[in-house]
C-alpha positions in Angstrom: 156.0 17.9 -28.8 153.2 17.9 -31.4 150.2 20.2 -30.8 147.2 20.7 -32.9 145.1 23.9 -32.8 141.5 23.9 -33.6 138.8 26.5 -33.0 135.5 25.3 -31.6 132.6 26.6 -33.6 130.5 27.1 -30.5 130.7 30.0 -28.1 129.3 28.8 -24.8 129.1 31.6 -22.3 131.9 33.6 -23.9 131.2 36.7 -26.0 130.9 36.3 -29.7 134.3 37.9 -30.4 136.1 35.3 -28.3 135.5 31.8 -29.7 137.1 29.0 -27.7 140.4 27.7 -29.0 141.5 24.2 -28.1 144.9 22.6 -28.4 145.3 18.8 -28.6 148.7 18.1 -27.0 150.1 14.9 -28.4 152.5 14.3 -25.5 151.1 11.8 -23.0 151.0 13.0 -19.3 149.1 12.3 -16.1 146.1 14.4 -15.4 148.0 16.6 -12.9 151.0 17.0 -15.3 148.6 17.9 -18.2 146.8 20.5 -16.0 150.1 22.1 -15.0 151.2 22.2 -18.7 148.0 23.8 -19.9 148.1 26.4 -17.1 151.6 27.3 -18.0 151.2 27.5 -21.8 147.4 28.2 -22.3 144.6 28.8 -19.8 143.7 25.4 -18.4 142.5 21.9 -19.4 139.4 21.9 -21.7 135.9 22.4 -20.3 132.6 21.4 -21.9 129.1 22.5 -21.2 126.9 20.4 -23.6 126.7 17.2 -25.5 127.4 19.3 -28.6 130.7 20.4 -27.0 131.6 16.7 -26.3 130.9 15.8 -30.0 133.0 18.6 -31.3 135.9 17.8 -29.0 135.7 14.1 -29.9 135.7 14.7 -33.6 139.4 15.7 -34.1 140.4 13.1 -31.5 139.3 10.1 -33.4 140.0 7.1 -31.2 142.4 9.0 -28.9 141.6 9.2 -25.2 142.4 12.6 -23.9 142.3 14.3 -20.5 139.8 17.2 -20.0 139.6 19.5 -17.0 137.1 17.6 -14.8 138.2 16.1 -11.5 136.7 14.5 -8.4 136.5 17.2 -5.6 135.7 16.0 -2.1 132.0 16.5 -2.5 131.4 16.6 -6.3 132.9 16.6 -9.7 134.4 20.0 -10.6 136.0 21.8 -13.5 139.7 22.7 -13.3 139.6 26.4 -13.5 142.0 28.8 -11.9 139.4 31.6 -12.0 136.7 30.2 -9.7 134.3 33.0 -10.6 134.0 31.7 -14.2 130.9 29.8 -13.4 127.9 30.9 -11.3 126.6 28.9 -8.3 125.8 25.3 -9.3 127.2 25.7 -12.9 130.6 24.1 -12.2 129.1 20.7 -11.3 129.2 18.1 -14.2 125.9 16.3 -14.9 126.3 14.6 -18.3 127.6 11.2 -17.3 127.4 8.0 -19.3 125.0 5.4 -17.9 126.2 4.0 -14.6 128.9 6.7 -14.2 130.6 8.0 -12.1 131.2 4.7 -10.3 134.6 5.4 -8.9 135.7 1.9 -9.8 138.2 0.6 -7.3 138.0 3.9 -5.4 140.6 5.2 -7.8 138.8 7.3 -10.5 139.3 11.0 -9.8 139.7 12.6 -13.2 138.0 12.5 -16.6 139.1 11.7 -20.2 136.9 12.0 -23.3 135.1 8.7 -23.9 136.4 6.6 -21.0 137.8 6.7 -17.5 140.7 5.5 -15.5 143.2 6.6 -12.9 144.7 10.0 -13.0 148.2 8.5 -13.1 147.7 7.0 -16.6 149.6 8.9 -19.3 147.3 10.3 -21.9 147.1 13.1 -24.5 145.1 16.1 -23.4 143.2 19.1 -24.6 144.1 22.6 -23.4 141.9 25.6 -23.9 142.9 29.1 -24.5 
Protein backbone atom coordinates (compact mmCIF):
# COMPACT_ATOMS: atom_id res chain seq x y z
CA UNK A 1 0.00 0.00 0.00
CA UNK A 2 1.46 3.35 -1.00
CA UNK A 3 1.33 6.16 1.53
CA UNK A 4 2.56 9.74 1.25
CA UNK A 5 3.54 11.79 4.28
CA UNK A 6 3.27 15.53 4.28
CA UNK A 7 3.39 18.03 7.10
CA UNK A 8 0.79 20.72 7.14
CA UNK A 9 2.37 24.12 7.59
CA UNK A 10 -0.47 25.35 9.78
CA UNK A 11 -0.91 24.54 13.43
CA UNK A 12 -4.59 25.01 14.18
CA UNK A 13 -5.21 24.63 17.90
CA UNK A 14 -2.15 22.43 18.46
CA UNK A 15 0.94 23.76 20.21
CA UNK A 16 3.71 25.11 17.96
CA UNK A 17 5.95 22.12 18.71
CA UNK A 18 3.38 19.67 17.28
CA UNK A 19 2.57 20.52 13.64
CA UNK A 20 -0.05 18.25 12.11
CA UNK A 21 1.19 15.44 9.90
CA UNK A 22 -1.08 13.96 7.28
CA UNK A 23 -0.71 10.71 5.38
CA UNK A 24 -2.40 10.21 2.02
CA UNK A 25 -3.17 6.50 1.84
CA UNK A 26 -3.34 5.39 -1.79
CA UNK A 27 -5.43 2.26 -1.12
CA UNK A 28 -9.12 2.80 -1.81
CA UNK A 29 -11.49 1.91 1.05
CA UNK A 30 -14.98 2.82 2.21
CA UNK A 31 -15.23 5.65 4.76
CA UNK A 32 -15.69 3.18 7.65
CA UNK A 33 -12.73 1.05 6.53
CA UNK A 34 -10.57 4.17 6.14
CA UNK A 35 -11.54 5.41 9.62
CA UNK A 36 -10.62 2.04 11.13
CA UNK A 37 -7.28 1.93 9.28
CA UNK A 38 -6.36 5.47 10.35
CA UNK A 39 -7.23 4.73 13.98
CA UNK A 40 -5.09 1.58 13.93
CA UNK A 41 -2.05 3.10 12.21
CA UNK A 42 -2.24 6.85 12.96
CA UNK A 43 -4.70 8.89 15.02
CA UNK A 44 -7.84 9.28 12.90
CA UNK A 45 -9.08 10.56 9.56
CA UNK A 46 -8.03 14.14 8.75
CA UNK A 47 -9.87 17.12 10.22
CA UNK A 48 -9.89 20.68 8.93
CA UNK A 49 -10.77 23.94 10.62
CA UNK A 50 -10.50 26.59 7.87
CA UNK A 51 -10.59 27.16 4.12
CA UNK A 52 -6.80 27.42 4.30
CA UNK A 53 -6.69 23.85 5.68
CA UNK A 54 -8.89 22.67 2.81
CA UNK A 55 -6.59 24.30 0.25
CA UNK A 56 -3.47 22.80 1.81
CA UNK A 57 -4.99 19.31 1.95
CA UNK A 58 -6.26 19.57 -1.62
CA UNK A 59 -2.89 20.71 -3.00
CA UNK A 60 -1.08 17.32 -2.82
CA UNK A 61 -4.26 15.47 -3.82
CA UNK A 62 -4.47 16.96 -7.29
CA UNK A 63 -7.64 15.55 -8.83
CA UNK A 64 -7.96 12.70 -6.30
CA UNK A 65 -11.09 12.48 -4.18
CA UNK A 66 -10.15 11.45 -0.64
CA UNK A 67 -12.11 10.74 2.54
CA UNK A 68 -11.72 13.04 5.53
CA UNK A 69 -13.04 12.53 9.05
CA UNK A 70 -16.43 14.20 8.73
CA UNK A 71 -19.66 12.20 9.05
CA UNK A 72 -23.40 12.73 9.40
CA UNK A 73 -24.35 12.24 13.05
CA UNK A 74 -28.04 11.96 13.92
CA UNK A 75 -28.42 15.70 14.57
CA UNK A 76 -25.47 17.32 12.76
CA UNK A 77 -22.21 16.79 10.90
CA UNK A 78 -19.37 15.81 13.24
CA UNK A 79 -15.65 15.12 13.10
CA UNK A 80 -14.44 11.56 13.57
CA UNK A 81 -12.42 11.89 16.76
CA UNK A 82 -11.83 9.21 19.33
CA UNK A 83 -11.04 11.88 21.92
CA UNK A 84 -14.35 13.74 22.19
CA UNK A 85 -12.75 16.43 24.41
CA UNK A 86 -10.53 17.60 21.51
CA UNK A 87 -13.04 20.33 20.60
CA UNK A 88 -14.95 22.67 22.87
CA UNK A 89 -18.73 22.97 22.79
CA UNK A 90 -19.97 23.86 19.31
CA UNK A 91 -16.51 23.55 17.70
CA UNK A 92 -16.99 20.04 16.30
CA UNK A 93 -19.81 21.06 13.96
CA UNK A 94 -18.77 21.69 10.36
CA UNK A 95 -19.92 24.95 8.76
CA UNK A 96 -17.91 25.47 5.54
CA UNK A 97 -20.17 23.73 3.01
CA UNK A 98 -20.21 24.34 -0.73
CA UNK A 99 -23.26 26.22 -1.96
CA UNK A 100 -26.37 24.04 -1.65
CA UNK A 101 -24.68 21.49 0.62
CA UNK A 102 -25.28 19.36 2.52
CA UNK A 103 -28.26 18.13 0.55
CA UNK A 104 -28.19 14.43 1.57
CA UNK A 105 -28.96 13.53 -2.06
CA UNK A 106 -31.01 10.33 -2.17
CA UNK A 107 -30.92 10.14 1.65
CA UNK A 108 -27.58 8.39 1.23
CA UNK A 109 -24.83 10.97 1.92
CA UNK A 110 -23.40 10.49 5.39
CA UNK A 111 -19.66 11.13 5.02
CA UNK A 112 -17.35 13.62 3.31
CA UNK A 113 -14.56 13.59 0.74
CA UNK A 114 -12.43 16.54 -0.26
CA UNK A 115 -14.04 18.31 -3.26
CA UNK A 116 -17.15 16.15 -3.73
CA UNK A 117 -19.63 13.88 -1.98
CA UNK A 118 -21.12 10.43 -2.39
CA UNK A 119 -22.08 7.37 -0.42
CA UNK A 120 -19.80 6.09 2.34
CA UNK A 121 -19.62 2.73 0.59
CA UNK A 122 -17.62 4.10 -2.36
CA UNK A 123 -13.98 3.11 -2.28
CA UNK A 124 -11.70 6.16 -2.16
CA UNK A 125 -8.23 7.10 -1.04
CA UNK A 126 -8.12 8.87 2.30
CA UNK A 127 -6.10 11.16 4.52
CA UNK A 128 -5.01 10.09 8.00
CA UNK A 129 -3.71 12.52 10.58
CA UNK A 130 -1.08 11.82 13.16
